[in-house]
C-alpha positions in Angstrom: 10.1 20.7 -28.3 8.8 18.5 -31.2 5.1 18.5 -32.1 2.9 16.1 -30.2 4.4 16.9 -26.8 1.9 17.9 -24.2 2.4 19.8 -21.0 0.8 20.2 -17.5 1.1 23.5 -15.6 0.3 24.2 -12.0 1.2 26.8 -9.5 1.8 23.9 -7.1 3.9 21.2 -8.6 5.6 18.8 -6.2 9.2 18.7 -7.5 12.1 17.0 -5.7 13.1 20.3 -4.3 9.6 21.2 -3.0 6.4 22.9 -4.2 7.0 25.2 -7.2 5.0 26.8 -10.0 6.1 24.7 -13.0 5.2 23.3 -16.4 5.9 19.6 -16.9 6.5 18.5 -20.5 5.6 15.0 -21.6 6.6 13.0 -24.6 6.1 9.3 -25.4 5.1 8.5 -21.9 8.0 10.1 -20.1 8.7 13.5 -18.6 10.7 15.4 -21.3 11.6 18.3 -19.0 10.4 20.6 -16.3 10.3 24.4 -16.7 9.8 26.6 -13.7 6.8 28.9 -14.1 4.3 28.9 -16.9 5.8 27.8 -20.2 3.7 27.9 -23.4 4.9 26.7 -26.8 3.0 26.8 -30.1 1.6 23.4 -31.1 1.9 21.9 -27.6 -1.3 21.0 -25.8 -1.2 22.6 -22.4 -3.3 21.4 -19.4 -3.5 24.1 -16.8 -4.3 22.8 -13.3 -4.3 26.2 -11.8 -3.8 26.0 -8.0 -4.3 22.3 -7.8 -1.4 20.1 -6.8 0.4 18.1 -9.4 2.5 15.3 -7.9 3.9 11.9 -8.9 1.4 9.1 -9.3 0.8 7.2 -6.0 2.5 3.8 -5.6 0.7 1.3 -3.4 2.9 -1.9 -2.8 0.4 -3.6 -0.5 -2.8 -4.6 -2.3 -4.8 -7.9 -2.2 -6.5 -8.2 -5.5 -7.5 -11.9 -5.0 -7.7 -12.9 -8.7 -7.8 -15.6 -9.9 -9.9 -17.8 -7.7 -11.6 -15.3 -5.4 -12.7 -12.6 -7.9 -16.0 -12.3 -5.9 -13.8 -10.7 -3.2 -12.0 -8.3 -5.6 -10.5 -8.6 -9.1 -7.9 -6.8 -11.3 -10.6 -4.8 -13.1 -12.3 -3.4 -10.0 -9.1 -2.9 -7.9 -7.1 -1.1 -10.6 -10.2 1.0 -11.5 -10.5 2.1 -7.9 -6.7 2.7 -7.8 -6.8 5.0 -10.9 -9.7 7.0 -9.4 -7.6 7.5 -6.2 -4.5 8.7 -8.0 -2.6 5.4 -7.9 -0.6 4.6 -11.0 1.2 1.5 -9.8 0.2 -1.1 -7.3 1.8 -4.4 -6.4 -0.5 -7.4 -5.8 0.1 -9.7 -2.8 0.5 -13.5 -3.4 -2.7 -14.2 -1.5 -5.7 -14.3 -1.3 -5.9 -15.5 -4.9 -6.3 -19.2 -5.6 -3.8 -20.5 -6.5 -1.5 -18.4 -4.3 1.5 -17.0 -6.0 4.1 -19.4 -4.6 5.1 -21.1 -7.9 5.8 -20.0 -11.5 2.7 -21.8 -12.7 0.6 -19.8 -10.3 2.4 -16.6 -11.4 1.6 -17.3 -15.0 -2.1 -17.9 -14.1 -2.2 -14.5 -12.3 -0.6 -12.8 -15.3 -3.2 -14.3 -17.6 -6.0 -13.3 -15.3 -4.9 -9.7 -15.4 -4.6 -9.4 -19.2 -6.9 -6.6 -20.5 -8.2 -5.7 -17.1 -5.6 -3.2 -15.8 -6.5 0.5 -15.4 -3.1 1.2 -13.8 0.2 -0.7 -13.8 0.5 -3.8 -11.6 3.4 -5.8 -10.3 3.5 -9.0 -8.3 5.1 -10.2 -5.0 5.9 -13.9 -4.8 5.0 -15.9 -1.8 7.2 -17.7 0.7 5.6 -20.8 2.4 7.0 -23.9 4.0 8.6 -26.1 1.4 8.8 -23.7 -1.6 12.4 -22.7 -1.3 13.0 -24.3 -4.8 10.5 -22.0 -6.3 12.3 -18.8 -5.2 14.7 -18.5 -8.1 12.2 -19.5 -10.8 9.8 -16.9 -9.4 12.6 -14.3 -9.6 13.2 -15.3 -13.2 9.5 -15.0 -13.8 9.6 -11.3 -12.8 8.3 -11.0 -9.2 9.4 -7.8 -7.5 10.1 -9.5 -4.2 8.5 -11.9 -1.7 6.0 -11.9 1.1 5.9 -14.2 4.1 3.6 -14.6 7.2 4.9 -15.4 10.7 1.3 -16.2 11.8 -1.7 -17.8 10.1 -2.5 -15.8 7.0 -6.2 -16.4 7.1 -6.3 -18.9 4.3 -4.9 -22.4 4.6 -3.3 -22.3 1.1 -0.7 -19.8 2.4 0.6 -21.2 5.7 3.0 -19.2 7.8 6.7 -19.8 7.8 9.1 -20.6 10.7 12.6 -19.3 11.3 13.9 -22.5 9.8 11.9 -21.8 6.6 13.2 -18.3 6.4 16.8 -19.4 6.7 16.4 -21.5 3.6 15.1 -18.6 1.4 16.7 -15.4 2.8 20.2 -16.1 1.3 18.6 -16.6 -2.1 16.5 -13.5 -1.9 19.5 -11.5 -0.6 21.7 -12.7 -3.5 19.3 -11.2 -6.0 18.9 -8.0 -4.0 15.1 -8.3 -3.7 13.0 -7.4 -0.7 11.4 -9.9 1.7 8.1 -8.5 3.1 7.0 -9.9 6.4 3.7 -10.0 8.3 5.1 -9.7 11.7 3.1 -11.4 14.4 4.4 -14.4 16.5 1.3 -15.9 18.0 1.5 -17.0 21.6 4.8 -15.4 22.5 5.5 -14.1 25.9 3.0 -11.5 27.1 0.3 -12.8 24.8 -1.1 -15.9 26.4 -2.6 -14.2 29.4 -4.2 -11.4 27.4 -5.6 -13.9 24.9 -7.7 -15.5 27.6 -9.7 -12.2 27.9 -11.0 -12.7 24.4 -13.1 -15.6 25.5 -15.9 -13.2 26.5 -18.1 -11.1 24.2 -17.1 -11.7 20.6 -18.5 -8.3 19.6 -16.1 -6.5 22.0 -13.4 -4.6 20.1 -11.4 -4.5 23.3 -11.4 -8.3 23.4 -10.3 -8.5 19.8 -7.5 -6.0 20.4 -6.3 -8.0 23.4 -6.4 -11.2 21.4 -3.5 -9.9 19.2 -1.2 -8.0 21.6 1.5 -5.7 20.6 4.1 -8.2 22.0 3.3 -10.5 19.1 4.5 -7.9 16.7 7.5 -6.8 18.8 8.8 -10.4 19.0 8.3 -11.1 15.3 10.1 -7.8 14.4 13.0 -8.7 16.7 13.3 -12.1 14.9 13.3 -10.4 11.5 15.9 -7.8 12.6 18.2 -10.6 13.7 17.8 -12.5 10.5 18.2 -9.3 8.4 21.5 -8.6 10.1 22.7 -12.2 9.7 21.9 -12.5 6.0 21.9 -8.9 4.9 18.6 -9.6 3.1 16.5 -6.6 2.4 13.7 -7.0 5.0 10.5 -5.0 4.9 8.0 -4.9 7.8 4.5 -4.5 6.5 1.6 -2.7 8.2 3.4 -1.9 11.5 0.8 -1.1 14.2 2.8 -1.6 17.4 4.7 1.6 18.5 6.6 -0.5 21.1 8.7 -2.0 18.3 10.0 1.4 17.2 13.0 1.3 19.6 14.3 -1.9 18.0 13.7 -0.6 14.5 15.6 2.5 15.4 18.6 0.5 16.6 18.5 -1.6 13.5 18.5 1.4 11.2 21.3 3.0 13.1 23.4 -0.1 12.4 22.7 0.4 8.7 20.7 -2.8 8.3 18.7 -3.0 5.0 15.4 -2.7 7.0 12.4 -0.8 5.9 9.0 -0.3 7.5 5.5 0.6 6.4 2.4 1.4 8.3 -1.2 1.7 6.9 -3.6 4.6 6.7 -6.1 3.0 9.1 -3.5 2.9 11.9 -2.9 6.6 11.5 -6.5 7.7 11.0 -8.5 5.6 13.5 -8.0 4.8 17.2 -9.2 1.8 19.2 -11.0 4.1 21.7 -13.4 5.3 18.9 -14.3 1.9 17.5 -17.7 0.7 18.5 -18.3 -2.9 19.5 -19.6 -5.2 16.7 -18.3 -2.9 13.9 -16.4 -5.6 12.0 -15.5 -3.2 9.2 -12.6 -2.1 11.5 -11.2 -5.6 11.9 -7.7 -6.1 10.6 -4.5 -7.8 11.7 -2.6 -6.5 13.4 -5.4 -4.5 15.0 -5.9 -0.8 15.1 -4.5 0.2 18.5 -5.0 3.0 21.0 -4.5 6.7 20.2 -1.4 7.0 22.3 0.2 4.2 20.4 -0.9 5.7 17.0 0.4 9.1 17.9 3.9 7.5 18.2 3.5 6.0 14.7 3.1 9.6 13.5 6.3 10.6 15.3 8.1 7.7 13.7 6.9 8.8 10.2 8.2 12.3 11.0 11.5 10.9 12.1 11.8 8.5 9.1 11.7 5.3 11.2 8.6 4.4 9.2 9.5 4.7 5.6 6.0 5.0 4.0 2.3 4.2 4.1 0.4 1.6 2.1 -3.3 0.6 2.3 -3.1 -3.2 2.8 -6.4 -3.2 0.8 -7.9 -6.5 1.8 -11.5 -6.8 0.7 -14.0 -9.5 1.2 -17.7 -10.1 0.5 -20.1 -8.4 3.1 -21.1 -11.8 4.4 -17.5 -12.6 5.4 -17.3 -9.4 7.3 -20.1 -10.6 9.7 -21.5 -7.1 9.9 -25.0 -8.3 10.8 -23.8 -10.5 13.7 -20.9 -8.2 14.7 -18.7 -11.2 15.6 -15.2 -9.7 15.5 -13.6 -13.2 16.1 -15.3 -14.7 13.0 -15.2 -11.7 10.7 -12.7 -11.6 7.9 -9.8 -9.3 8.9 -9.2 -6.8 6.2 -9.9 -3.2 5.3 -11.1 -1.9 1.9 -9.5 1.5 1.3 -7.5 1.5 -2.0 -9.3 4.4 -3.7 -9.0 6.5 -0.5 -5.3 6.1 0.1 -4.4 9.7 -0.7 -7.3 11.7 0.9 -7.2 9.6 4.1 -3.5 10.2 4.6 -3.7 13.9 3.7 -6.7 14.5 6.0 -4.9 13.0 9.0 -1.5 14.5 8.1 -2.7 18.0 7.6 -4.3 17.9 11.1 -0.9 17.2 12.5 0.9 20.0 10.7 2.5 18.0 7.8 2.7 19.6 4.4 2.0 18.1 1.0 5.7 17.5 0.5 5.6 14.6 3.0 3.0 12.8 0.9 5.5 12.4 -1.9 7.9 10.6 0.3 5.2 8.4 1.9 3.2 7.6 -1.2 5.7 7.9 -4.1 9.5 7.9 -3.6 9.8 5.4 -0.8 7.4 2.9 -2.3 9.3 3.2 -5.5 12.5 2.2 -3.8 10.9 -0.9 -2.2 9.5 -2.0 -5.6 12.7 -1.4 -7.6 11.2 1.4 -9.6 13.0 4.4 -8.1 14.9 5.2 -11.3 11.7 5.6 -13.3 8.9 6.4 -10.9 8.1 8.3 -7.8 9.2 11.8 -8.7 8.6 14.6 -11.3 11.9 14.8 -13.1 13.2 14.5 -16.7 13.4 10.9 -17.8 10.8 9.6 -15.3 7.5 8.0 -16.3 4.8 10.7 -16.8 2.7 9.2 -14.0 0.9 12.1 -12.4 -2.0 12.9 -10.2 -3.8 16.3 -10.1 -5.7 16.8 -6.8 -7.3 19.6 -4.8 -5.9 19.6 -1.2 -8.5 22.1 0.0 -11.6 20.4 -1.1 -13.4 17.8 1.0 -16.0 15.1 0.3 -18.0 12.6 2.2 -17.2 9.0 1.5 -20.2 7.3 -0.1 -20.5 3.8 -1.5 -21.7 5.1 -4.9 -18.4 6.9 -5.5 -16.2 3.8 -4.8 -15.0 1.5 -7.6 -14.0 -1.3 -5.3 -16.1 -4.4 -5.8 -17.5 -4.2 -2.3 -18.3 -0.9 -0.6 -17.9 -2.1 3.0 -15.2 0.2 4.5 -14.8 1.8 7.9 -14.3 5.2 6.1 -18.0 5.3 5.0 -19.4 8.6 5.9 -16.1 10.1 6.8 -15.3 13.7 5.6 -12.0 13.6 3.8 -9.8 16.4 2.3 -8.0 15.9 -1.0 -10.1 15.4 -4.1 -8.4 13.5 -6.9 -9.2 15.4 -10.1 -7.1 13.6 -12.7 -4.8 10.7 -13.0 -2.2 10.4 -15.8 -0.4 7.1 -16.7 2.6 7.5 -18.9 1.2 10.8 -20.1 -2.2 9.6 -20.9 -5.2 10.7 -18.8 -6.8 7.6 -17.4 -9.1 9.3 -14.8 -10.9 12.6 -14.9 -13.4 13.4 -12.2 -15.4 15.7 -14.5 -15.6 13.2 -17.3 -15.5 9.9 -15.3 -12.9 8.8 -17.8 -11.5 5.3 -17.4 -9.1 3.7 -19.9 -7.6 0.2 -19.5 -4.0 1.2 -20.2 -2.2 -0.5 -17.3 0.7 -2.8 -17.9 2.2 -5.7 -16.0 5.5 -4.6 -14.4 8.1 -7.3 -14.1 
């Protein structure tokens, strides 16, 4: 090995074949090689992680950063700082809730300019699909977006209206031609089975049960059925974001058995929380689709185990405390979104370990499968020669209590506040450079825009 190469050793390195004692050699931002056991060479800096886990950097492809335009909600600096502290080395920013929304090349350029000099980890962008912007699809692809996002119900902001089946038919052939994914928020408002339940929400606005009934699982199921049909017709890579309805899993299974290019994610909050445990008026839990009952969420875990759900992403969607209506507790008025970016790894590990999963599962759910969706699978998501030296060192056996003072998100309002979580992130390495160190509180703005 030439001089200047550094190495990280641990007795628990998560390699493609499983957990092994290994030494990972890094040169010029990439993994030069992996040697089983402890390998020490003269002139090479060795970082010894002992018994702590070394795994690929986490990839979160579902993050609402909101800059430019709504930086008082969140911004590139605070979001990527929180990401680095949570072991995330690459995130992908959603085309909303920034202003302007990323539905044109001009808006993409403004977003790129807004991010300059503010990135603690790497950041890519999804383009947006809205009614009437079919002519913007190819220019956005040329501009470097990693894929596209569409809503089938109101997005929460008027600048990003939902699409119809007719709108999707205009854009899916173009997206399919370039082999990029189309990410879809799957809820079809007012479809069969929803109208009767919706009337029950006319009562107490603080009732979580009323809010849950106002967005029934059938909305998701019907929307997913539509996307499966269009996926089969156009052979467009279709990705269902934040699945919460377990009753859609049968249709997803049939689609995957057909070999359709369909992938699915769920979010940490659907796996960690259950509707039965949410108190009325606690708006920090409001999100769309809603957190459903324990029986439903147990089935999501089974789908993760079976591979029907491909991975887990945070859907980090922050807002100022006043928009969360915490004082009034009005679940119908409160902004629907959960802040959790920094806690992605420990939340998932805490819940997964309780169900008997090993740390190997986390690599699939947080690294390799998200890398596939984002087109980064040849360079990220695994510890192997030639891959980016994006690494996270964490202690699976240590726990901590979530406190606002430890969070780098712009706002600390999160339903995880006070929760006891296992999995303490000790260090985060981006292209072989340490960007976070829990002992030193090290933060370096070394992130790049990934196009």
